[in-house]
N, C-alpha and C positions, 0 to 999 in steps of 0.2 A: 521617482528617483531622479528623473531628468530635472524636475523643478528644484530639488534639493541641491543638485550639482550647480545649477544656475545661481541659487542663493549663495553658495560657497564663493562664487566669483565676486560677489558683492560684499563679502566680509573680508576685508583686506588684512594684510599682515600688520599694518599700523593699527587697525581696529583691534586685532587680537592682542597686540602689545598693550594698547590702552586698557583693554579689559583685564589683562593680567596685572597691570600696574594698579588699577583700582582695587582689585581683589586683594593684592598684597598689602596695600595701604589699610584696607578694612581689617584684615587679619592682624596686622601689627597693632592697630588701635584696640582691637578686642583683647589681644594679649596684654598690652600695657595697662588697660583699664582693669582687667581681671586681676592682674598681679598687684595693682595699687589697692584693690579691694580685698586682698588676701585670698583670692580665689584661683583655682586652676583653670587656665584658658581651655584645656581639653574638655572641661565640663560644660562648655558653651557650644551649641550647635548653630551654625550659620545656614539659614534657609534663604535661597535666592528667590525673590518674588519675580516671576517671569511672565506675569499676566499680559504685559504689553511688549514683551520681547519676541523677536522672531524665533522660529525653531532653530535656525542656524546659530543665533547667539546663544540660545540655551545649550545647544550641543557643544559650543566652544567653552561654556562654563563647566560642562562635564569634563572636558579634556584638562581643565585647570584644577580639577579635584573637587568641584561642587557636586555632591550627589543628592542633596536635598533641594527640591524646587517647589514653588508654591503657585497655585492658580486660584482665582476667585470666581470664575464663571465657567461652567461646564461647556458652553457653546464655544468658547475660545480655547479652553484646555484640550478638547478632543482633537483639535488640529495639530497639536504638538504630540499627543499620545500615539498617533499613527506612525510617527517617525521611528526608525530602527533604534536610535539612541535612547528613546524614552523608556525602554525596558530596563535600562541600567540606572534609572533615577528613582529615588524615593519621593513620591509625589504627595504634597500636602495641599489640602483644600482649605482655603482661608476665608472664603466669602460667605455671605448669608445663605442659609439653607432654604431650599424649596422642596416641598414634598415630592413633586413630580421629577426631581433630579436626583433624589437620594439613591435610587437603585444604580444609576450610572456612576455616581460618586463612590459608592461602596465598592463597585466593581473595579474601578480604575485607580483609586487613591489608597495610600497606606495610612494616612493620618488626616483627621479633620480637626480644625482649630476653632470652629465657630458653633459648637453645640450649645443650645441655650434653652431647650425645652424637652420635656419627657416624651412628647409625641414623636418628634423627630428621632430621638434616641431609640424608641421602641421600633420605629421603622428600620433603622440601621440594624438593630439586633436581629430582627426577623429576616432581613435580606442577607445579612452576613451568615446567619445560621444556615440558610438554604444554600449559600455558596461554599460553606465550610471554610470561611476566611476570617481571620482576626484583623481588627483595625484599631489603631490607637486614636484617642480623642481627647481634646481639651475642651473644658466647659468655659464659654466666654462669659465674663462678668463685667457688668457696666459699673466699674468702680467709681468713675467720675460723676455718675448720675446724670449725664447729659441726655436729654430726651431724644436726640437724633441718633444716638448710638444703640447698636444691638447689644444683647447680653442680658443674662439674668441679673436681677438686683441682688446685692450682697445679702439682704435679709432673707431671700428665698433660696440661696445657694445650698444650704444644708439639706433642705427637704429634697431638692433635685438630686443631689449626690446620693442621698439615701436610696432613691429609686434606681439609680444606675449602678450601685455598688456590686450587685450580684450578677450583672450581665456577664456572659461567657465569651462572646465574640467581639462585642464593642468594649474595649478596655480603656476606661478613663484613666489618663496618666497625669493630668495636671490641669491648670487653669490658664486662661488667656485674657488679655485686656488690651485696649488701645488707649494711649494717653490723649488728653485733650490737645487740640491744635492751638498752642500758645507758646510764647517765648518765656513764660514764667517757669523756670527750672524747678522752683520749689513745688509748684503745683504738679508738674510732671512727676517728680520724684515721689510726691505724696500718693499719686495714683499707683505707681509701681510698688511702693511700700505697702499700700493697702492690699494689693493682690497677694503679695508675699505673706502678709499677716493672715489673710484669709486661708491661704494654703496651709500654714502652720496650725491654725485653729481647727480646720477640718481634718487634717491628718490625726490630730489628737482626739477629736470628738468621735471620729469613725474608726480609729485604729486601722487605717487603710494605707498599707505600705506602697501600693501602686501609685498613689497620689503624691507625686514628687516633683513635677516640672512646672516651670513658669514660662509661657510663651508671651513675651512682651519686649518691645523695643523695635523700632524701625530706623530708617536712614537718618531721621532728624534727632533721634533720642536714644539710640541703642547704648551709648556709653552710660547714660543715666540708669537705664534698665539693668545693665550689668552690675552697677554699683548696688542695686537693690535686689540682686539675686536671680536675674533672668538666666534661663538655661537654653532658650530657643529664641533666636533673633530672626525677624522677618525683614530682610533688606532688599529693596527694589531699586529705587531711583539712583542711589550711589553706584550701582553696578550697571544698570541697563540704559541709562539716559544717553549713551552715545548713539542710540537709535532714536533720539528725540522723543523719549518717553514723556508723556504729560505728567505733571505732578499731581499728587492727591491720593486719597484712599490708601490702599495697602502697598503702594509703590513709594511711600514716603521713605 
């Protein structure tokens, strides 16, 4: 607690004001873009990617009304999870999954965004069953087909979803993707539209009402994602870069 008080001294009033201004601007852009697309802004959830943010910045985000936060590495996330404020946050895990970290992730997080194979899904289901805990999950799809990206290929998605459909504790609620790193807006929108189309196709093929959300869109492209139906935005850099956050990955 002494360390946390010390950290508070280094998060000035001007930094808090800057954080509030950034958050307000993002919320206004989300609302404006949603309304232009004929959507209700309240149907879009803003998730703050705090993987490189200090615990004190994350706590200030909570005071500003952000209850959903995301981490992509267990080793880093657990440093925040021991802070008292963490119990009031809905934690999302957005990084690649490792078998030896799944028990920790299942215990500490409410949502996982990067599920891409049946083996990890089965591990989650077994651990969650033993914990008596429910967890939401997004299946990550490599819509763009880039070899360096994680995610199930679109042609293999239906088979994977069939295997996960009857799980009781791991509840698959939607699909997730990352757009290619490019300035080509047409290509980015094509990726997001592709995920939205896959969601519609699988809902119809499986008659699966739980499958309804789209986790897509980050700092560089969330307005394009909203226009294509995103329901969950993962925004890092635009919020937390006042702490000199490096660019790249899920902090885009």
